[in-house]
C-alpha positions as CSV (number, residue, x, y, z in Angstrom):
1,M,-2.8,-4.2,-7.5
2,T,-1.7,-1.1,-7.5
3,Y,2.2,-0.6,-6.9
4,K,4.0,2.4,-4.8
5,R,7.7,3.3,-4.4
6,G,9.4,1.8,-1.2
7,D,6.3,-1.4,-2.2
8,R,8.8,-4.4,-1.0
9,I,7.6,-7.8,-3.0
10,A,9.2,-11.5,-4.6
11,L,9.4,-12.3,-8.1
12,V,7.0,-15.8,-8.4
13,H,7.5,-16.0,-12.2
14,T,9.5,-14.0,-15.6
15,T,8.7,-14.3,-19.0
16,D,13.0,-13.2,-19.5
17,P,15.0,-16.4,-20.7
18,H,18.2,-14.2,-20.1
19,T,17.8,-13.3,-15.5
20,D,19.7,-14.8,-13.4
21,L,16.5,-14.1,-10.9
22,T,14.6,-17.5,-9.6
23,E,11.5,-17.7,-7.6
24,G,11.2,-16.2,-3.6
25,D,14.3,-13.0,-4.9
26,L,12.5,-10.3,-3.2
27,G,12.6,-6.5,-4.6
28,T,12.0,-2.7,-3.6
29,V,9.6,-1.0,-6.0
30,Q,10.7,2.6,-7.6
31,G,8.1,3.0,-9.5
32,Y,5.2,1.4,-11.2
33,N,3.9,2.3,-14.6
34,A,0.0,1.3,-14.9
35,N,-0.3,2.6,-18.4
36,L,2.4,-0.4,-19.6
37,S,1.8,-2.5,-16.3
38,Q,5.4,-2.4,-16.0
39,L,6.6,-2.5,-13.1
40,S,10.0,-0.4,-11.9
41,V,11.9,-3.2,-9.1
42,D,15.1,-2.5,-7.7
43,W,16.5,-6.0,-6.3
44,D,17.8,-7.5,-3.8
45,S,20.7,-8.9,-6.1
46,G,21.9,-6.1,-7.9
47,S,19.5,-6.7,-10.0
48,T,16.9,-3.4,-11.6
49,L,15.5,-6.4,-13.8
50,S,11.4,-4.1,-14.7
51,M,8.2,-6.5,-14.3
52,L,6.3,-6.0,-17.3
53,L,3.3,-7.5,-16.0
54,D,0.3,-7.8,-19.1
55,D,3.4,-9.8,-20.6
56,G,3.4,-13.4,-17.6
57,D,5.6,-11.8,-14.7
58,E,4.0,-12.4,-11.8
59,V,4.7,-10.5,-8.6
60,R,3.8,-10.9,-4.2
61,P,3.7,-8.6,-1.5
62,A,6.4,-10.0,0.7
C-alpha cells in the first residue's frame, strides 16, 4: 500500500515494547519512505513513533 501525507491511519500492531500506543490509536501520516517501508506518523496521543512496516508494525486506514 502507498501512503501519502495527511492520510489517517489506525494502529493494528507495533513491535515497539516501549510505546504507550495501543491497537486502534489514530494518527496522521507525515511521510512514507517506500525504500525503508517506514511510515512517519503524528499520533493523536502526541506520540511521533514511526512505523516500520517490514519489521512487524501494522496499520490500517482509519
